[in-house]
N, C-alpha and C positions, 0 to 999 in steps of 0.2 A: 466512545471516542470515534467510532467509524462513521463515515458519511455513506450516502447511498448514491445510486447512479446519477451522473451529471453534477455531482456536488463536489465542493472542496471543503476542507476542514483542517483544523489543527488539533494536535493531541500530544500526549506525553507517553513515551515508551522508554522504560528503563531510566527515568529521570532526565530524558532528553526530549526537547520539543521537535515534533515533526509536522510538516505540512503535507496534507493528503489530497488526492484527487481520485475520483471514482468515475469510470466511464464504461460504456458498452458500445460494441459495433457488431455489425452483421457480416459474417463470412459466408460466401456462397456455398461452401461445403460443410462447414461446422455449425452454421446457424449463429445465434447470438453468443458472443463472447464478451465477458465482462473483465475488467482489470481494475485493481486497486493499486495505486501508486502512493508511496510514502517517501518523503525527502527530508534530509537533515544535512547540516554542514558540520564538518570536522576539521578544525585547524590543527596543523602540525608544523610548528616553526613558521616559516613564511609561505606555506602552501595551504590553500583552503580546498579540501576535498568535498564533493557532494556525494552523499550516500543515498542510494535509491533502492527501495524494496518494492518489488512488484509481485502481486499474486493474481492469478487468472482463474476464472470460473466459467463453466458453461451456463448460459442463460437459464436453462431449465433447472439447474441445480444451485441457483444463486443463494438461497437461504441456507442450505446445507453447507455449501462450499465457503460461503462468507464467514461462517463461524470457524471453520478450519483455518482460513487465512488469518482471521483475527488472533487465533491462538498462536500461530507461528510468529506473527509480527510482535505480539505481546511478549514472547519468549526471547526476542533478540536483545543483545547487549552490545554496544559499541564502546570499545575501550578508548579512553582519551590518549 
C-alpha cells in the first residue's frame, strides 16, 4: 500500500480509502528527513473533516522506520 519518496498513492486502511504522499527534504542540522502523509475525508452531518496522518523518519533509517510507520498507520481506525 505504501509509496516511496516523491510518490503519491492510494490505499485502504481499516476499510477506508486514503490518499498518500511521500516526500523528503534536507534540514541543515538534522540531514535528510522523510515524511509520509495520508489523507481521508470524514463527513459528519453537514461538515466534511479532512483527517491527516503524518509519520516522519530520518533519511538514514528510512527502511527501518518506514516499516514502523506502516504498522502504526495500518492499526488506525476512524469511527464514522
